[in-house]
PDB file with one MODEL, atoms N, CA, C and O in Angstrom:
MODEL        1
ATOM      1  N   MET A   1       0.849  -1.172   0.000  1.00  0.00           N
ATOM      2  CA  MET A   1       0.000   0.000   0.000  1.00  0.00           C
ATOM      3  C   MET A   1       0.900   1.243   0.000  1.00  0.00           C
ATOM      4  O   MET A   1       1.800   1.341   0.834  1.00  0.00           O
ATOM      5  N   PRO A   2       0.680   2.177  -0.901  1.00  0.00           N
ATOM      6  CA  PRO A   2       1.527   3.370  -0.988  1.00  0.00           C
ATOM      7  C   PRO A   2       1.269   4.370   0.144  1.00  0.00           C
ATOM      8  O   PRO A   2       0.194   4.410   0.743  1.00  0.00           O
ATOM      9  N   THR A   3       2.280   5.156   0.402  1.00  0.00           N
ATOM     10  CA  THR A   3       2.190   6.225   1.395  1.00  0.00           C
ATOM     11  C   THR A   3       2.147   7.555   0.654  1.00  0.00           C
ATOM     12  O   THR A   3       2.988   7.818  -0.206  1.00  0.00           O
ATOM     13  N   TYR A   4       1.178   8.383   0.983  1.00  0.00           N
ATOM     14  CA  TYR A   4       1.043   9.695   0.359  1.00  0.00           C
ATOM     15  C   TYR A   4       1.322  10.770   1.397  1.00  0.00           C
ATOM     16  O   TYR A   4       1.008  10.603   2.576  1.00  0.00           O
ATOM     17  N   GLN A   5       1.914  11.874   0.954  1.00  0.00           N
ATOM     18  CA  GLN A   5       2.169  13.010   1.836  1.00  0.00           C
ATOM     19  C   GLN A   5       1.150  14.098   1.527  1.00  0.00           C
ATOM     20  O   GLN A   5       0.863  14.400   0.369  1.00  0.00           O
ATOM     21  N   TYR A   6       0.616  14.671   2.587  1.00  0.00           N
ATOM     22  CA  TYR A   6      -0.364  15.749   2.461  1.00  0.00           C
ATOM     23  C   TYR A   6       0.107  16.944   3.279  1.00  0.00           C
ATOM     24  O   TYR A   6       0.827  16.794   4.265  1.00  0.00           O
ATOM     25  N   ALA A   7      -0.314  18.137   2.852  1.00  0.00           N
ATOM     26  CA  ALA A   7      -0.052  19.356   3.602  1.00  0.00           C
ATOM     27  C   ALA A   7      -1.282  20.244   3.509  1.00  0.00           C
ATOM     28  O   ALA A   7      -1.919  20.341   2.460  1.00  0.00           O
ATOM     29  N   CYS A   8      -1.606  20.891   4.624  1.00  0.00           N
ATOM     30  CA  CYS A   8      -2.758  21.791   4.660  1.00  0.00           C
ATOM     31  C   CYS A   8      -2.355  23.135   4.078  1.00  0.00           C
ATOM     32  O   CYS A   8      -1.280  23.648   4.389  1.00  0.00           O
ATOM     33  N   THR A   9      -3.202  23.707   3.242  1.00  0.00           N
ATOM     34  CA  THR A   9      -2.914  25.006   2.641  1.00  0.00           C
ATOM     35  C   THR A   9      -3.190  26.156   3.610  1.00  0.00           C
ATOM     36  O   THR A   9      -2.725  27.274   3.389  1.00  0.00           O
ATOM     37  N   GLU A  10      -3.938  25.895   4.675  1.00  0.00           N
ATOM     38  CA  GLU A  10      -4.292  26.965   5.624  1.00  0.00           C
ATOM     39  C   GLU A  10      -3.412  26.978   6.870  1.00  0.00           C
ATOM     40  O   GLU A  10      -2.854  28.019   7.216  1.00  0.00           O
ATOM     41  N   CYS A  11      -3.275  25.822   7.560  1.00  0.00           N
ATOM     42  CA  CYS A  11      -2.502  25.815   8.804  1.00  0.00           C
ATOM     43  C   CYS A  11      -1.086  25.275   8.628  1.00  0.00           C
ATOM     44  O   CYS A  11      -0.256  25.433   9.523  1.00  0.00           O
ATOM     45  N   GLY A  12      -0.791  24.634   7.481  1.00  0.00           N
ATOM     46  CA  GLY A  12       0.545  24.109   7.221  1.00  0.00           C
ATOM     47  C   GLY A  12       0.816  22.743   7.817  1.00  0.00           C
ATOM     48  O   GLY A  12       1.939  22.246   7.725  1.00  0.00           O
ATOM     49  N   HIS A  13      -0.183  22.126   8.427  1.00  0.00           N
ATOM     50  CA  HIS A  13      -0.021  20.795   9.008  1.00  0.00           C
ATOM     51  C   HIS A  13       0.343  19.809   7.905  1.00  0.00           C
ATOM     52  O   HIS A  13      -0.341  19.728   6.885  1.00  0.00           O
ATOM     53  N   ALA A  14       1.453  19.038   8.121  1.00  0.00           N
ATOM     54  CA  ALA A  14       1.901  18.054   7.136  1.00  0.00           C
ATOM     55  C   ALA A  14       1.884  16.674   7.772  1.00  0.00           C
ATOM     56  O   ALA A  14       2.228  16.520   8.944  1.00  0.00           O
ATOM     57  N   PHE A  15       1.482  15.669   6.996  1.00  0.00           N
ATOM     58  CA  PHE A  15       1.423  14.299   7.505  1.00  0.00           C
ATOM     59  C   PHE A  15       1.450  13.316   6.342  1.00  0.00           C
ATOM     60  O   PHE A  15       1.289  13.692   5.181  1.00  0.00           O
ATOM     61  N   GLU A  16       1.659  12.041   6.685  1.00  0.00           N
ATOM     62  CA  GLU A  16       1.645  10.962   5.707  1.00  0.00           C
ATOM     63  C   GLU A  16       0.447  10.064   5.961  1.00  0.00           C
ATOM     64  O   GLU A  16       0.003   9.902   7.098  1.00  0.00           O
ATOM     65  N   GLN A  17      -0.072   9.478   4.876  1.00  0.00           N
ATOM     66  CA  GLN A  17      -1.251   8.624   4.994  1.00  0.00           C
ATOM     67  C   GLN A  17      -1.079   7.407   4.100  1.00  0.00           C
ATOM     68  O   GLN A  17      -0.755   7.548   2.920  1.00  0.00           O
ATOM     69  N   PHE A  18      -1.294   6.198   4.651  1.00  0.00           N
ATOM     70  CA  PHE A  18      -1.320   4.973   3.863  1.00  0.00           C
ATOM     71  C   PHE A  18      -2.682   4.869   3.200  1.00  0.00           C
ATOM     72  O   PHE A  18      -3.717   4.906   3.865  1.00  0.00           O
ATOM     73  N   GLN A  19      -2.667   4.736   1.859  1.00  0.00           N
ATOM     74  CA  GLN A  19      -3.916   4.608   1.109  1.00  0.00           C
ATOM     75  C   GLN A  19      -3.716   3.649  -0.047  1.00  0.00           C
ATOM     76  O   GLN A  19      -2.629   3.576  -0.620  1.00  0.00           O
ATOM     77  N   SER A  20      -4.756   2.918  -0.390  1.00  0.00           N
ATOM     78  CA  SER A  20      -4.671   2.071  -1.575  1.00  0.00           C
ATOM     79  C   SER A  20      -4.903   2.935  -2.817  1.00  0.00           C
ATOM     80  O   SER A  20      -5.351   4.078  -2.723  1.00  0.00           O
ATOM     81  N   PHE A  21      -4.590   2.372  -3.963  1.00  0.00           N
ATOM     82  CA  PHE A  21      -4.750   3.116  -5.212  1.00  0.00           C
ATOM     83  C   PHE A  21      -6.211   3.459  -5.508  1.00  0.00           C
ATOM     84  O   PHE A  21      -6.498   4.465  -6.158  1.00  0.00           O
ATOM     85  N   SER A  22      -7.107   2.641  -5.042  1.00  0.00           N
ATOM     86  CA  SER A  22      -8.524   2.848  -5.346  1.00  0.00           C
ATOM     87  C   SER A  22      -9.187   3.888  -4.427  1.00  0.00           C
ATOM     88  O   SER A  22     -10.277   4.366  -4.741  1.00  0.00           O
ATOM     89  N   GLU A  23      -8.559   4.241  -3.310  1.00  0.00           N
ATOM     90  CA  GLU A  23      -9.147   5.219  -2.388  1.00  0.00           C
ATOM     91  C   GLU A  23      -9.039   6.633  -2.953  1.00  0.00           C
ATOM     92  O   GLU A  23      -8.101   6.959  -3.681  1.00  0.00           O
ATOM     93  N   GLU A  24     -10.007   7.452  -2.606  1.00  0.00           N
ATOM     94  CA  GLU A  24      -9.993   8.860  -2.999  1.00  0.00           C
ATOM     95  C   GLU A  24      -8.943   9.611  -2.176  1.00  0.00           C
ATOM     96  O   GLU A  24      -8.632   9.213  -1.053  1.00  0.00           O
ATOM     97  N   SER A  25      -8.400  10.694  -2.733  1.00  0.00           N
ATOM     98  CA  SER A  25      -7.438  11.528  -2.010  1.00  0.00           C
ATOM     99  C   SER A  25      -8.129  12.267  -0.876  1.00  0.00           C
ATOM    100  O   SER A  25      -9.311  12.598  -0.964  1.00  0.00           O
ATOM    101  N   LEU A  26      -7.377  12.522   0.193  1.00  0.00           N
ATOM    102  CA  LEU A  26      -7.938  13.294   1.302  1.00  0.00           C
ATOM    103  C   LEU A  26      -8.045  14.755   0.889  1.00  0.00           C
ATOM    104  O   LEU A  26      -7.191  15.261   0.161  1.00  0.00           O
ATOM    105  N   THR A  27      -9.092  15.434   1.352  1.00  0.00           N
ATOM    106  CA  THR A  27      -9.310  16.833   0.979  1.00  0.00           C
ATOM    107  C   THR A  27      -9.475  17.754   2.180  1.00  0.00           C
ATOM    108  O   THR A  27      -9.405  18.973   2.028  1.00  0.00           O
ATOM    109  N   VAL A  28      -9.695  17.199   3.377  1.00  0.00           N
ATOM    110  CA  VAL A  28      -9.955  18.009   4.565  1.00  0.00           C
ATOM    111  C   VAL A  28      -8.870  17.755   5.609  1.00  0.00           C
ATOM    112  O   VAL A  28      -8.567  16.608   5.936  1.00  0.00           O
ATOM    113  N   CYS A  29      -8.293  18.835   6.124  1.00  0.00           N
ATOM    114  CA  CYS A  29      -7.251  18.748   7.146  1.00  0.00           C
ATOM    115  C   CYS A  29      -7.836  18.240   8.467  1.00  0.00           C
ATOM    116  O   CYS A  29      -8.868  18.739   8.915  1.00  0.00           O
ATOM    117  N   PRO A  30      -7.182  17.248   9.096  1.00  0.00           N
ATOM    118  CA  PRO A  30      -7.703  16.752  10.369  1.00  0.00           C
ATOM    119  C   PRO A  30      -7.476  17.733  11.535  1.00  0.00           C
ATOM    120  O   PRO A  30      -8.100  17.584  12.585  1.00  0.00           O
ATOM    121  N   GLU A  31      -6.606  18.716  11.368  1.00  0.00           N
ATOM    122  CA  GLU A  31      -6.320  19.683  12.429  1.00  0.00           C
ATOM    123  C   GLU A  31      -7.286  20.872  12.408  1.00  0.00           C
ATOM    124  O   GLU A  31      -7.881  21.208  13.432  1.00  0.00           O
ATOM    125  N   CYS A  32      -7.441  21.509  11.236  1.00  0.00           N
ATOM    126  CA  CYS A  32      -8.223  22.749  11.177  1.00  0.00           C
ATOM    127  C   CYS A  32      -9.399  22.693  10.205  1.00  0.00           C
ATOM    128  O   CYS A  32     -10.093  23.694  10.021  1.00  0.00           O
ATOM    129  N   GLN A  33      -9.632  21.542   9.583  1.00  0.00           N
ATOM    130  CA  GLN A  33     -10.695  21.365   8.588  1.00  0.00           C
ATOM    131  C   GLN A  33     -10.454  22.190   7.325  1.00  0.00           C
ATOM    132  O   GLN A  33     -11.385  22.436   6.558  1.00  0.00           O
ATOM    133  N   GLY A  34      -9.202  22.621   7.105  1.00  0.00           N
ATOM    134  CA  GLY A  34      -8.849  23.369   5.889  1.00  0.00           C
ATOM    135  C   GLY A  34      -8.652  22.439   4.702  1.00  0.00           C
ATOM    136  O   GLY A  34      -8.871  21.231   4.794  1.00  0.00           O
ATOM    137  N   LYS A  35      -8.236  23.023   3.592  1.00  0.00           N
ATOM    138  CA  LYS A  35      -8.067  22.269   2.355  1.00  0.00           C
ATOM    139  C   LYS A  35      -6.673  21.633   2.308  1.00  0.00           C
ATOM    140  O   LYS A  35      -5.669  22.286   2.591  1.00  0.00           O
ATOM    141  N   LEU A  36      -6.632  20.331   1.941  1.00  0.00           N
ATOM    142  CA  LEU A  36      -5.365  19.607   1.829  1.00  0.00           C
ATOM    143  C   LEU A  36      -4.883  19.572   0.390  1.00  0.00           C
ATOM    144  O   LEU A  36      -5.667  19.672  -0.554  1.00  0.00           O
ATOM    145  N   ARG A  37      -3.579  19.428   0.249  1.00  0.00           N
ATOM    146  CA  ARG A  37      -2.994  19.196  -1.077  1.00  0.00           C
ATOM    147  C   ARG A  37      -1.978  18.073  -0.932  1.00  0.00           C
ATOM    148  O   ARG A  37      -1.367  17.916   0.125  1.00  0.00           O
ATOM    149  N   LYS A  38      -1.795  17.286  -2.003  1.00  0.00           N
ATOM    150  CA  LYS A  38      -0.790  16.228  -2.009  1.00  0.00           C
ATOM    151  C   LYS A  38       0.577  16.865  -2.226  1.00  0.00           C
ATOM    152  O   LYS A  38       0.718  17.806  -3.007  1.00  0.00           O
ATOM    153  N   VAL A  39       1.571  16.347  -1.534  1.00  0.00           N
ATOM    154  CA  VAL A  39       2.945  16.834  -1.672  1.00  0.00           C
ATOM    155  C   VAL A  39       3.719  15.799  -2.480  1.00  0.00           C
ATOM    156  O   VAL A  39       3.749  14.620  -2.127  1.00  0.00           O
ATOM    157  N   PHE A  40       4.339  16.243  -3.560  1.00  0.00           N
ATOM    158  CA  PHE A  40       5.145  15.367  -4.403  1.00  0.00           C
ATOM    159  C   PHE A  40       6.608  15.725  -4.210  1.00  0.00           C
ATOM    160  O   PHE A  40       6.975  16.900  -4.190  1.00  0.00           O
ATOM    161  N   SER A  41       7.440  14.702  -4.069  1.00  0.00           N
ATOM    162  CA  SER A  41       8.870  14.930  -3.887  1.00  0.00           C
ATOM    163  C   SER A  41       9.642  14.201  -4.976  1.00  0.00           C
ATOM    164  O   SER A  41       9.082  13.422  -5.747  1.00  0.00           O
ATOM    165  N   ALA A  42      10.948  14.473  -5.018  1.00  0.00           N
ATOM    166  CA  ALA A  42      11.800  13.840  -6.027  1.00  0.00           C
ATOM    167  C   ALA A  42      11.897  12.337  -5.777  1.00  0.00           C
ATOM    168  O   ALA A  42      11.782  11.868  -4.645  1.00  0.00           O
ATOM    169  N   ALA A  43      12.108  11.615  -6.840  1.00  0.00           N
ATOM    170  CA  ALA A  43      12.242  10.161  -6.721  1.00  0.00           C
ATOM    171  C   ALA A  43      13.517   9.800  -5.978  1.00  0.00           C
ATOM    172  O   ALA A  43      14.516  10.515  -6.065  1.00  0.00           O
ATOM    173  N   GLY A  44      13.486   8.699  -5.253  1.00  0.00           N
ATOM    174  CA  GLY A  44      14.647   8.265  -4.492  1.00  0.00           C
ATOM    175  C   GLY A  44      15.762   7.698  -5.356  1.00  0.00           C
ATOM    176  O   GLY A  44      16.928   7.745  -4.966  1.00  0.00           O
ATOM    177  N   VAL A  45      15.422   7.161  -6.525  1.00  0.00           N
ATOM    178  CA  VAL A  45      16.405   6.565  -7.417  1.00  0.00           C
ATOM    179  C   VAL A  45      16.247   7.196  -8.784  1.00  0.00           C
ATOM    180  O   VAL A  45      15.133   7.306  -9.297  1.00  0.00           O
ATOM    181  N   VAL A  46      17.355   7.613  -9.379  1.00  0.00           N
ATOM    182  CA  VAL A  46      17.332   8.197 -10.709  1.00  0.00           C
ATOM    183  C   VAL A  46      18.293   7.417 -11.588  1.00  0.00           C
ATOM    184  O   VAL A  46      19.472   7.298 -11.254  1.00  0.00           O
ATOM    185  N   PHE A  47      17.810   6.877 -12.715  1.00  0.00           N
ATOM    186  CA  PHE A  47      18.640   6.133 -13.646  1.00  0.00           C
ATOM    187  C   PHE A  47      19.038   7.066 -14.777  1.00  0.00           C
ATOM    188  O   PHE A  47      18.179   7.612 -15.469  1.00  0.00           O
ATOM    189  N   LYS A  48      20.353   7.252 -14.966  1.00  0.00           N
ATOM    190  CA  LYS A  48      20.835   8.128 -16.030  1.00  0.00           C
ATOM    191  C   LYS A  48      21.838   7.378 -16.894  1.00  0.00           C
ATOM    192  O   LYS A  48      22.482   6.436 -16.432  1.00  0.00           O
ATOM    193  N   GLY A  49      21.968   7.789 -18.129  1.00  0.00           N
ATOM    194  CA  GLY A  49      22.955   7.211 -19.027  1.00  0.00           C
ATOM    195  C   GLY A  49      22.376   6.111 -19.892  1.00  0.00           C
ATOM    196  O   GLY A  49      21.370   5.492 -19.544  1.00  0.00           O
ATOM    197  N   SER A  50      23.026   5.875 -21.030  1.00  0.00           N
ATOM    198  CA  SER A  50      22.502   4.897 -21.976  1.00  0.00           C
ATOM    199  C   SER A  50      22.900   3.468 -21.634  1.00  0.00           C
ATOM    200  O   SER A  50      22.183   2.541 -22.010  1.00  0.00           O
ATOM    201  N   GLY A  51      24.010   3.251 -20.938  1.00  0.00           N
ATOM    202  CA  GLY A  51      24.454   1.893 -20.659  1.00  0.00           C
ATOM    203  C   GLY A  51      24.449   1.561 -19.191  1.00  0.00           C
ATOM    204  O   GLY A  51      25.391   0.932 -18.709  1.00  0.00           O
ATOM    205  N   PHE A  52      23.443   1.951 -18.468  1.00  0.00           N
ATOM    206  CA  PHE A  52      23.439   1.779 -17.013  1.00  0.00           C
ATOM    207  C   PHE A  52      23.603   0.326 -16.606  1.00  0.00           C
ATOM    208  O   PHE A  52      24.484   0.016 -15.805  1.00  0.00           O
ATOM    209  N   TYR A  53      22.789  -0.564 -17.126  1.00  0.00           N
ATOM    210  CA  TYR A  53      22.862  -1.956 -16.704  1.00  0.00           C
ATOM    211  C   TYR A  53      24.072  -2.670 -17.286  1.00  0.00           C
ATOM    212  O   TYR A  53      24.668  -3.505 -16.606  1.00  0.00           O
ATOM    213  N   ARG A  54      24.445  -2.374 -18.498  1.00  0.00           N
ATOM    214  CA  ARG A  54      25.572  -3.058 -19.130  1.00  0.00           C
ATOM    215  C   ARG A  54      26.871  -2.735 -18.406  1.00  0.00           C
ATOM    216  O   ARG A  54      27.665  -3.642 -18.158  1.00  0.00           O
ATOM    217  N   THR A  55      27.111  -1.502 -18.065  1.00  0.00           N
ATOM    218  CA  THR A  55      28.372  -1.128 -17.433  1.00  0.00           C
ATOM    219  C   THR A  55      28.412  -1.457 -15.956  1.00  0.00           C
ATOM    220  O   THR A  55      29.496  -1.693 -15.422  1.00  0.00           O
ATOM    221  N   ASP A  56      27.298  -1.484 -15.281  1.00  0.00           N
ATOM    222  CA  ASP A  56      27.293  -1.762 -13.852  1.00  0.00           C
ATOM    223  C   ASP A  56      27.339  -3.245 -13.528  1.00  0.00           C
ATOM    224  O   ASP A  56      27.678  -3.600 -12.399  1.00  0.00           O
ATOM    225  N   SER A  57      27.016  -4.118 -14.455  1.00  0.00           N
ATOM    226  CA  SER A  57      26.994  -5.542 -14.152  1.00  0.00           C
ATOM    227  C   SER A  57      28.335  -6.212 -14.426  1.00  0.00           C
ATOM    228  O   SER A  57      28.526  -7.362 -14.030  1.00  0.00           O
ATOM    229  N   ARG A  58      29.266  -5.536 -15.088  1.00  0.00           N
ATOM    230  CA  ARG A  58      30.571  -6.104 -15.384  1.00  0.00           C
ATOM    231  C   ARG A  58      31.605  -5.711 -14.351  1.00  0.00           C
ATOM    232  O   ARG A  58      31.486  -4.677 -13.694  1.00  0.00           O
ATOM    233  N   SER A  59      32.629  -6.556 -14.215  1.00  0.00           N
ATOM    234  CA  SER A  59      33.765  -6.138 -13.398  1.00  0.00           C
ATOM    235  C   SER A  59      34.686  -5.319 -14.305  1.00  0.00           C
ATOM    236  O   SER A  59      34.936  -5.728 -15.439  1.00  0.00           O
ATOM    237  N   PRO A  60      35.190  -4.190 -13.846  1.00  0.00           N
ATOM    238  CA  PRO A  60      35.958  -3.293 -14.704  1.00  0.00           C
ATOM    239  C   PRO A  60      37.308  -3.860 -15.133  1.00  0.00           C
ATOM    240  O   PRO A  60      37.836  -3.422 -16.155  1.00  0.00           O
ATOM    241  N   SER A  61      37.896  -4.816 -14.404  1.00  0.00           N
ATOM    242  CA  SER A  61      39.230  -5.305 -14.725  1.00  0.00           C
ATOM    243  C   SER A  61      39.247  -6.327 -15.854  1.00  0.00           C
ATOM    244  O   SER A  61      40.258  -6.438 -16.547  1.00  0.00           O
ATOM    245  N   SER A  62      38.166  -7.080 -16.067  1.00  0.00           N
ATOM    246  CA  SER A  62      38.192  -8.174 -17.037  1.00  0.00           C
ATOM    247  C   SER A  62      38.264  -7.682 -18.484  1.00  0.00           C
ATOM    248  O   SER A  62      39.042  -8.226 -19.267  1.00  0.00           O
ATOM    249  N   SER A  63      37.496  -6.692 -18.854  1.00  0.00           N
ATOM    250  CA  SER A  63      37.482  -6.261 -20.251  1.00  0.00           C
ATOM    251  C   SER A  63      38.581  -5.258 -20.556  1.00  0.00           C
ATOM    252  O   SER A  63      39.104  -5.266 -21.671  1.00  0.00           O
ATOM    253  N   SER A  64      38.954  -4.399 -19.624  1.00  0.00           N
ATOM    254  CA  SER A  64      39.944  -3.372 -19.908  1.00  0.00           C
ATOM    255  C   SER A  64      41.355  -3.933 -19.917  1.00  0.00           C
ATOM    256  O   SER A  64      42.185  -3.443 -20.682  1.00  0.00           O
ATOM    257  N   SER A  65      41.674  -4.952 -19.093  1.00  0.00           N
ATOM    258  CA  SER A  65      43.029  -5.490 -19.043  1.00  0.00           C
ATOM    259  C   SER A  65      43.346  -6.290 -20.302  1.00  0.00           C
ATOM    260  O   SER A  65      44.478  -6.236 -20.784  1.00  0.00           O
ATOM    261  N   SER A  66      42.390  -7.024 -20.845  1.00  0.00           N
ATOM    262  CA  SER A  66      42.654  -7.813 -22.032  1.00  0.00           C
ATOM    263  C   SER A  66      42.819  -6.930 -23.263  1.00  0.00           C
ATOM    264  O   SER A  66      43.639  -7.242 -24.128  1.00  0.00           O
ATOM    265  N   SER A  67      42.073  -5.850 -23.366  1.00  0.00           N
ATOM    266  CA  SER A  67      42.196  -4.974 -24.522  1.00  0.00           C
ATOM    267  C   SER A  67      43.467  -4.142 -24.453  1.00  0.00           C
ATOM    268  O   SER A  67      44.058  -3.850 -25.493  1.00  0.00           O
ATOM    269  N   SER A  68      43.911  -3.747 -23.252  1.00  0.00           N
ATOM    270  CA  SER A  68      45.115  -2.937 -23.146  1.00  0.00           C
ATOM    271  C   SER A  68      46.360  -3.776 -23.413  1.00  0.00           C
ATOM    272  O   SER A  68      47.322  -3.258 -23.981  1.00  0.00           O
ATOM    273  N   SER A  69      46.383  -5.064 -23.023  1.00  0.00           N
ATOM    274  CA  SER A  69      47.545  -5.910 -23.272  1.00  0.00           C
ATOM    275  C   SER A  69      47.645  -6.223 -24.763  1.00  0.00           C
ATOM    276  O   SER A  69      48.751  -6.321 -25.295  1.00  0.00           O
ATOM    277  N   ALA A  70      46.521  -6.379 -25.441  1.00  0.00           N
ATOM    278  CA  ALA A  70      46.538  -6.652 -26.870  1.00  0.00           C
ATOM    279  C   ALA A  70      47.034  -5.434 -27.647  1.00  0.00           C
ATOM    280  O   ALA A  70      47.772  -5.591 -28.620  1.00  0.00           O
ATOM    281  N   SER A  71      46.655  -4.260 -27.251  1.00  0.00           N
ATOM    282  CA  SER A  71      47.080  -3.068 -27.970  1.00  0.00           C
ATOM    283  C   SER A  71      48.549  -2.770 -27.718  1.00  0.00           C
ATOM    284  O   SER A  71      49.218  -2.262 -28.618  1.00  0.00           O
ATOM    285  N   SER A  72      49.083  -3.062 -26.535  1.00  0.00           N
ATOM    286  CA  SER A  72      50.485  -2.786 -26.257  1.00  0.00           C
ATOM    287  C   SER A  72      51.378  -3.759 -27.016  1.00  0.00           C
ATOM    288  O   SER A  72      52.458  -3.363 -27.455  1.00  0.00           O
ATOM    289  N   SER A  73      50.973  -5.023 -27.191  1.00  0.00           N
ATOM    290  CA  SER A  73      51.791  -5.977 -27.934  1.00  0.00           C
ATOM    291  C   SER A  73      51.795  -5.638 -29.418  1.00  0.00           C
ATOM    292  O   SER A  73      52.825  -5.814 -30.068  1.00  0.00           O
ATOM    293  N   SER A  74      50.700  -5.163 -29.976  1.00  0.00           N
ATOM    294  CA  SER A  74      50.673  -4.813 -31.392  1.00  0.00           C
ATOM    295  C   SER A  74      51.474  -3.554 -31.658  1.00  0.00           C
ATOM    296  O   SER A  74      52.084  -3.443 -32.721  1.00  0.00           O
ATOM    297  N   SER A  75      51.499  -2.603 -30.743  1.00  0.00           N
ATOM    298  CA  SER A  75      52.275  -1.386 -30.944  1.00  0.00           C
ATOM    299  C   SER A  75      53.761  -1.666 -30.806  1.00  0.00           C
ATOM    300  O   SER A  75      54.561  -1.024 -31.487  1.00  0.00           O
ATOM    301  N   SER A  76      54.166  -2.613 -29.941  1.00  0.00           N
ATOM    302  CA  SER A  76      55.583  -2.932 -29.800  1.00  0.00           C
ATOM    303  C   SER A  76      56.102  -3.653 -31.035  1.00  0.00           C
ATOM    304  O   SER A  76      57.252  -3.443 -31.418  1.00  0.00           O
ATOM    305  N   SER A  77      55.298  -4.492 -31.666  1.00  0.00           N
ATOM    306  CA  SER A  77      55.734  -5.176 -32.880  1.00  0.00           C
ATOM    307  C   SER A  77      55.832  -4.195 -34.046  1.00  0.00           C
ATOM    308  O   SER A  77      56.690  -4.363 -34.912  1.00  0.00           O
ATOM    309  N   THR A  78      54.985  -3.190 -34.088  1.00  0.00           N
ATOM    310  CA  THR A  78      55.049  -2.166 -35.122  1.00  0.00           C
ATOM    311  C   THR A  78      56.321  -1.333 -34.961  1.00  0.00           C
ATOM    312  O   THR A  78      56.949  -0.974 -35.957  1.00  0.00           O
ATOM    313  N   THR A  79      56.703  -1.025 -33.744  1.00  0.00           N
ATOM    314  CA  THR A  79      57.905  -0.255 -33.475  1.00  0.00           C
ATOM    315  C   THR A  79      59.150  -1.051 -33.867  1.00  0.00           C
ATOM    316  O   THR A  79      60.095  -0.499 -34.430  1.00  0.00           O
ATOM    317  N   ALA A  80      59.142  -2.335 -33.569  1.00  0.00           N
ATOM    318  CA  ALA A  80      60.287  -3.175 -33.905  1.00  0.00           C
ATOM    319  C   ALA A  80      60.442  -3.281 -35.418  1.00  0.00           C
ATOM    320  O   ALA A  80      61.569  -3.275 -35.912  1.00  0.00           O
ATOM    321  N   THR A  81      59.365  -3.377 -36.155  1.00  0.00           N
ATOM    322  CA  THR A  81      59.410  -3.456 -37.614  1.00  0.00           C
ATOM    323  C   THR A  81      59.924  -2.146 -38.191  1.00  0.00           C
ATOM    324  O   THR A  81      60.735  -2.162 -39.117  1.00  0.00           O
ATOM    325  N   ALA A  82      59.476  -1.025 -37.672  1.00  0.00           N
ATOM    326  CA  ALA A  82      59.916   0.273 -38.171  1.00  0.00           C
ATOM    327  C   ALA A  82      61.399   0.497 -37.893  1.00  0.00           C
ATOM    328  O   ALA A  82      62.088   1.073 -38.734  1.00  0.00           O
ATOM    329  N   THR A  83      61.913   0.063 -36.748  1.00  0.00           N
ATOM    330  CA  THR A  83      63.319   0.212 -36.397  1.00  0.00           C
ATOM    331  C   THR A  83      64.183  -0.658 -37.292  1.00  0.00           C
ATOM    332  O   THR A  83      65.247  -0.221 -37.729  1.00  0.00           O
ATOM    333  N   ALA A  84      63.753  -1.873 -37.572  1.00  0.00           N
ATOM    334  CA  ALA A  84      64.518  -2.779 -38.417  1.00  0.00           C
ATOM    335  C   ALA A  84      64.595  -2.261 -39.848  1.00  0.00           C
ATOM    336  O   ALA A  84      65.646  -2.375 -40.478  1.00  0.00           O
ATOM    337  N   SER A  85      63.532  -1.705 -40.370  1.00  0.00           N
ATOM    338  CA  SER A  85      63.544  -1.212 -41.751  1.00  0.00           C
ATOM    339  C   SER A  85      64.364   0.053 -41.884  1.00  0.00           C
ATOM    340  O   SER A  85      64.976   0.263 -42.931  1.00  0.00           O
ATOM    341  N   SER A  86      64.406   0.907 -40.874  1.00  0.00           N
ATOM    342  CA  SER A  86      65.201   2.131 -40.969  1.00  0.00           C
ATOM    343  C   SER A  86      66.697   1.842 -40.836  1.00  0.00           C
ATOM    344  O   SER A  86      67.512   2.528 -41.454  1.00  0.00           O
ATOM    345  N   SER A  87      67.071   0.835 -40.036  1.00  0.00           N
ATOM    346  CA  SER A  87      68.494   0.528 -39.869  1.00  0.00           C
ATOM    347  C   SER A  87      69.055  -0.185 -41.100  1.00  0.00           C
ATOM    348  O   SER A  87      70.245  -0.042 -41.385  1.00  0.00           O
ATOM    349  N   SER A  88      68.255  -0.939 -41.832  1.00  0.00           N
ATOM    350  CA  SER A  88      68.716  -1.640 -43.012  1.00  0.00           C
ATOM    351  C   SER A  88      68.862  -0.707 -44.198  1.00  0.00           C
ATOM    352  O   SER A  88      69.626  -1.019 -45.111  1.00  0.00           O
ATOM    353  N   SER A  89      68.172   0.420 -44.234  1.00  0.00           N
ATOM    354  CA  SER A  89      68.259   1.347 -45.347  1.00  0.00           C
ATOM    355  C   SER A  89      69.450   2.269 -45.233  1.00  0.00           C
ATOM    356  O   SER A  89      69.767   2.950 -46.208  1.00  0.00           O
ATOM    357  N   ASP A  90      70.138   2.331 -44.088  1.00  0.00           N
ATOM    358  CA  ASP A  90      71.299   3.223 -43.915  1.00  0.00           C
ATOM    359  C   ASP A  90      72.516   2.686 -44.544  1.00  0.00           C
ATOM    360  O   ASP A  90      73.571   3.317 -44.485  1.00  0.00           O
TER     361      ASP A  90
ENDMDL
END
């Protein structure tokens, strides 16, 4: 059952009320018989970004370590080839 927050527009009395979805909203303040209004607040959880579930379910070390080791070995072989070709042309 959801909890709703209400505030009186006349006396400022604020309270929470458990109500089912099918019940009507409260309209009369229990303190001064003034008019009530529902109070809406920000959500407790906010999901942002396009890859929220994909990036949060992986361990960060498994995918980044394998790609960085592969790129470092390919760059070292390219450097060795370039050094060998420049020394043979002299």
